[in-house]
C-alpha positions in Angstrom: 89.4 37.5 115.4 93.0 38.4 115.2 94.4 41.7 113.7 97.6 42.4 111.8 99.2 45.5 110.3 101.9 44.7 107.7 103.8 47.9 106.9 106.1 48.2 103.9 108.0 51.3 104.9 108.2 53.8 102.0 106.6 51.4 99.6 104.5 54.0 97.7 106.1 55.9 94.9 105.4 58.0 91.8 104.9 56.7 88.2 108.3 55.9 86.6 109.0 56.2 82.9 111.5 53.3 83.0 108.7 50.9 83.9 106.1 52.3 81.5 104.7 54.9 83.8 104.0 52.4 86.6 105.0 52.6 90.2 107.2 49.9 91.8 104.1 48.6 93.7 102.2 48.5 90.5 105.0 46.8 88.5 106.2 44.3 91.1 105.0 40.7 90.9 102.7 40.4 93.9 100.3 37.4 93.4 99.4 37.2 97.1 98.4 40.9 97.4 96.7 40.7 94.0 94.5 37.8 95.2 93.8 39.5 98.5 92.8 42.8 96.8 90.0 41.0 94.9 88.2 40.5 98.2 89.5 43.5 100.2 88.8 47.2 100.7 91.3 49.3 98.8 91.7 53.0 99.4 93.9 55.9 100.3 95.0 57.2 103.7 96.8 60.4 104.6 99.2 59.5 107.4 101.0 62.9 107.7 99.0 65.7 109.4 99.0 69.0 107.5 102.2 71.0 108.2 104.1 68.1 109.8 107.3 66.5 108.3 106.7 63.2 106.4 109.0 61.1 108.6 108.6 57.5 109.5 108.1 58.7 113.1 104.9 60.8 112.5 103.7 58.3 109.9 104.0 55.2 112.0 102.5 56.9 115.0 99.5 57.7 112.8 99.2 54.1 111.5 99.3 52.6 115.0 96.6 55.0 116.1 98.4 57.9 117.8 97.6 61.4 116.4 101.1 62.9 115.8 99.7 66.4 116.5 99.0 65.3 120.1 101.7 62.7 120.8 104.8 63.6 118.7 107.8 64.9 120.6 110.6 64.1 118.2 112.0 61.1 116.5 115.0 60.3 118.5 113.2 60.2 121.9 111.2 57.3 120.6 114.5 55.6 119.6 115.8 56.3 123.1 112.9 54.3 124.5 114.0 51.3 122.4 117.6 51.6 123.4 116.7 51.7 127.0 117.8 55.3 127.7 115.7 56.8 130.5 115.5 60.4 129.5 115.1 63.1 132.1 112.4 65.8 131.5 115.3 68.2 130.8 117.1 65.9 128.3 117.1 66.5 124.6 117.8 63.6 122.3 119.2 63.6 118.8 119.4 60.9 116.1 123.1 60.4 115.5 123.6 58.8 112.0 127.0 57.6 110.9 127.0 58.8 107.3 129.2 58.8 104.3 130.7 62.2 103.2 132.8 62.7 100.1 136.5 63.0 101.0 138.2 65.0 98.2 137.3 68.5 99.5 139.5 70.8 101.6 137.0 71.9 104.3 134.2 70.0 106.1 131.6 72.5 104.8 132.5 71.6 101.2 131.8 67.8 101.6 128.8 66.3 99.9 126.6 63.7 101.7 126.7 60.5 99.6 125.0 57.9 101.8 122.9 58.4 104.9 123.4 54.7 105.9 127.1 54.1 105.0 126.2 51.1 102.8 123.8 49.8 105.6 126.8 49.4 107.9 126.5 46.6 110.4 125.8 47.4 114.0 129.1 45.7 115.1 131.2 48.0 112.9 129.2 51.1 113.7 129.6 50.4 117.4 133.4 50.4 117.1 133.3 53.6 115.2 130.9 55.3 117.6 133.1 54.2 120.5 136.1 55.9 118.9 134.1 59.1 118.6 132.7 58.8 122.1 136.1 58.4 123.7 137.3 61.7 122.2 134.2 63.8 122.4 132.6 63.0 125.7 135.5 64.2 127.8 135.5 67.5 125.9 131.7 68.0 126.0 130.4 66.6 129.3 126.8 67.5 128.6 126.6 65.1 125.6 126.4 61.3 125.8 126.4 58.8 122.9 124.5 55.5 122.8 124.8 52.7 120.2 121.6 51.9 118.3 121.2 49.7 115.2 123.2 49.8 112.0 123.8 53.5 111.1 121.1 54.8 113.6 122.5 55.9 116.9 121.6 58.3 119.7 123.0 61.4 121.4 121.5 62.9 124.6 122.1 66.6 125.5 121.7 67.3 129.2 119.6 70.4 129.8 119.6 71.0 126.1 117.1 72.6 123.7 115.2 71.4 120.6 116.9 72.7 117.5 115.9 72.7 113.8 118.1 70.0 112.1 118.1 68.5 108.6 117.6 64.8 108.1 120.6 63.4 106.1 118.4 61.4 103.7 116.8 64.7 102.6 120.0 66.2 101.2 121.7 63.2 99.5 124.3 64.4 96.9 124.3 68.0 98.2 127.1 70.1 99.7 126.5 70.0 103.5 127.6 73.6 104.4 124.1 75.1 104.2 122.6 72.2 106.2 124.9 72.1 109.3 123.5 72.8 112.7 123.4 76.4 113.8 124.5 75.3 117.3 128.3 75.6 117.5 128.9 72.5 119.7 126.9 70.2 117.5 128.7 71.6 114.4 132.1 71.2 116.0 131.4 67.6 117.1 130.4 66.7 113.6 133.6 68.2 112.2 135.7 66.4 114.8 133.9 63.1 114.1 135.1 63.3 110.5 138.7 63.8 111.6 138.4 60.8 113.9 136.7 58.5 111.4 138.0 59.3 108.0 141.2 57.2 108.4 139.8 54.7 110.9 141.0 51.1 110.1 137.4 49.9 109.7 136.8 52.6 107.0 140.0 51.6 105.3 138.7 48.0 105.2 135.3 49.2 104.0 136.8 51.1 101.1 138.9 48.2 100.1 135.8 46.1 99.9 134.0 48.6 97.8 131.7 49.8 100.6 131.0 53.4 101.6 133.1 54.6 104.5 131.2 55.6 107.7 133.2 58.8 108.1 131.0 61.4 110.0 128.3 61.8 112.5 125.1 63.6 111.5 122.7 65.0 114.1 119.0 65.3 113.5 115.5 64.5 114.8 115.8 66.4 118.1 113.0 66.0 120.7 111.9 65.6 124.3 110.8 62.6 126.4 107.6 61.1 124.8 104.5 60.1 126.6 102.2 57.7 124.7 99.1 56.2 126.2 98.6 52.5 126.6 97.7 50.8 123.3 96.0 47.9 125.2 93.9 50.3 127.3 93.0 52.3 124.2 92.1 49.5 121.9 91.4 46.5 124.3 93.9 44.5 122.3 97.1 42.9 123.5 99.8 43.4 120.9 103.3 42.9 119.6 105.7 44.8 117.5 108.1 43.1 115.1 110.7 45.4 113.5 114.4 45.8 113.1 114.3 49.5 113.5 114.8 51.3 116.9 112.1 53.9 116.0 109.4 51.3 115.8 110.7 49.4 118.9 110.6 52.7 120.8 107.0 53.4 119.7 106.2 49.9 121.0 107.9 50.5 124.4 106.0 53.8 124.8 102.7 52.2 123.8 103.2 49.1 126.0 103.4 46.6 123.1 105.7 43.7 123.4 108.8 43.9 121.1 109.7 40.6 119.5 113.3 40.4 118.2 113.8 38.2 115.1 117.3 36.8 114.4 118.5 38.1 111.0 116.1 41.1 110.9 118.3 43.9 109.7 116.2 46.6 108.2 117.8 45.9 104.8 116.8 44.2 101.6 118.0 40.8 102.8 116.2 41.0 106.2 114.6 37.8 107.6 111.1 38.2 106.1 110.1 34.6 107.0 111.3 35.0 110.6 109.1 38.1 111.0 106.1 36.4 109.6 106.6 33.3 111.7 107.1 35.4 114.9 103.8 37.1 114.2 101.9 33.9 113.6 103.3 32.4 116.8 102.4 35.4 118.9 98.8 35.5 117.5 98.0 31.8 117.2 100.0 30.3 120.1 100.8 33.0 122.6 97.4 34.6 123.0 98.1 38.1 121.5 95.4 39.9 119.6 97.4 42.2 117.4 100.7 42.2 115.5 102.4 45.1 113.8 105.0 43.8 111.3 107.3 46.5 110.0 109.6 46.0 107.0 112.1 48.8 106.4 113.6 47.5 103.1 111.4 49.4 100.5 112.2 52.7 102.2 115.9 52.0 102.2 115.9 51.1 98.5 113.9 54.3 97.8 116.6 56.4 99.6 119.3 54.6 97.6 117.4 55.4 94.4 117.5 51.8 93.4 114.4 50.9 91.3 115.4 47.3 90.9 116.0 46.7 94.6 112.8 48.5 95.6 110.7 46.3 93.3 112.5 43.3 94.8 111.8 44.4 98.4 108.0 44.6 97.5 108.1 41.2 95.9 109.9 39.7 99.0 107.3 41.3 101.2 104.5 39.6 99.2 106.1 36.1 98.7 108.1 35.8 101.9 106.0 37.5 104.6 102.4 38.2 103.6 101.9 34.7 102.1 103.1 33.0 105.3 100.8 35.1 107.5 97.8 34.6 105.3 98.3 30.9 104.8 98.9 30.2 108.5 95.5 31.6 109.4 93.8 29.8 106.6 95.4 26.5 107.7 94.3 27.1 111.3 90.8 28.2 110.2 91.3 31.3 112.4 89.7 34.6 111.2 92.0 37.5 110.7 91.9 41.1 109.5 95.0 42.3 107.8 95.8 46.0 107.0 98.6 46.4 104.4 100.1 49.8 103.7 103.2 52.0 103.6 103.7 54.7 106.2 104.6 57.3 103.5 106.0 57.3 99.9 109.7 57.3 99.3 109.9 58.0 95.6 112.9 56.7 93.7 113.3 60.0 91.8 113.3 62.1 95.0 115.2 59.6 97.3 113.4 61.1 100.4 110.0 61.0 102.0 106.9 62.9 100.8 103.6 63.6 102.4 101.2 62.2 99.7 98.4 59.8 100.7 99.3 56.2 100.6 97.3 53.1 99.3 96.0 50.7 101.9 94.3 47.3 101.6 92.1 45.9 104.4 91.5 42.2 104.1 89.0 40.2 106.3 89.2 36.4 105.9 85.7 36.0 107.3 84.0 38.6 105.1 85.3 38.8 101.5 84.1 41.7 99.4 83.7 42.1 95.7 86.4 44.6 94.9 87.4 45.6 91.3 90.5 47.5 92.3 94.0 46.2 92.6 96.4 47.2 95.3 98.5 50.1 94.1 98.5 53.9 94.2 96.5 54.5 91.0 93.8 51.9 91.8 93.5 53.1 95.4 92.8 56.6 94.2 90.2 55.3 91.7 88.3 53.5 94.4 87.2 56.8 95.9 87.8 55.6 99.5 89.9 58.2 101.4 90.8 58.3 105.1 91.8 61.9 105.8 93.2 61.4 109.3 95.8 58.7 109.4 95.5 57.9 113.1 91.9 56.8 112.4 92.9 54.0 110.0 93.4 51.6 112.9 89.7 52.1 113.7 88.9 50.5 110.3 91.1 47.5 111.2 89.4 47.1 114.6 85.9 47.8 113.2 85.3 50.6 115.6 
């Protein structure tokens, strides 16, 4: 038996009047998931522990079997693992987004945050911009170091720092930033200086000419200390791989001892390489001797943050037709038994454009033991099923039949 988790980040949503009170998952054309649901277990799982923030960090830790209340030490430390930064016990790491602020106001505090991803800026462009900031800020603030990540997602390490409360940029889209800036003076000053450095940078002039959002400011959030995850293989007796374009997921894999598989063209955006991710998982499981694959797709979450209903529906349809179908069909063709768990990590409702803590629908498919299931795979049907997993970190036990 082989085991797969297919995670559509932020895929769950609320009913939307524009599509007759359906959710994007309910409305999307998903014939593969519809067929699988007829013979699968469908239910709800609560991936966010009570009182914790509904981030992709806590939620994905839950899904992969690590109780966030025990293992969570901050988002950016997990990303530091992915980037290859060896944090000292006294280091504090921060996520360092390159964001889009409005430009017509007179003071930094009056700017509004327009886009947490700067039109999903490429890593190549972002690296040039971060380098420009790094050259000016690191000589002034020797305790802070900047590291390039992926797309708009980067890393700052504070030597002998402290964990501070900071606001995720995707939580305040469209809002004036003054009330959400760090209380720490140095972080606040560095954000202001980054705007002065970037606002007229040639890359941003080019981006505006192309109709793209400029990447004109740093934004610090997600502070934390060095993480310490136990071995996934020792815990579950399964040898596994992680397939994701996102540093957070790659960092979880490094901490848990899973093999990261990089897929060319995997971007974390709507046009990511779905087929390449599916084929990489199939190869790892059917040819390379691995037992477990975690396939993470960021696109539904990004479309939720953008508030784009059409693109979120498209992301879910791509997940169904261009990834899930390939994985399912490959195991059928090889006559190899597989258990597949399909779910989001958290909802990212179009109307809210940020994460919420509501339970999410899951579907557990076993090719060797079909069930008679009357429920389709969406939020409403999962709730009607009456099946509820209260502790998200236990859902993996259902996959592994523990």
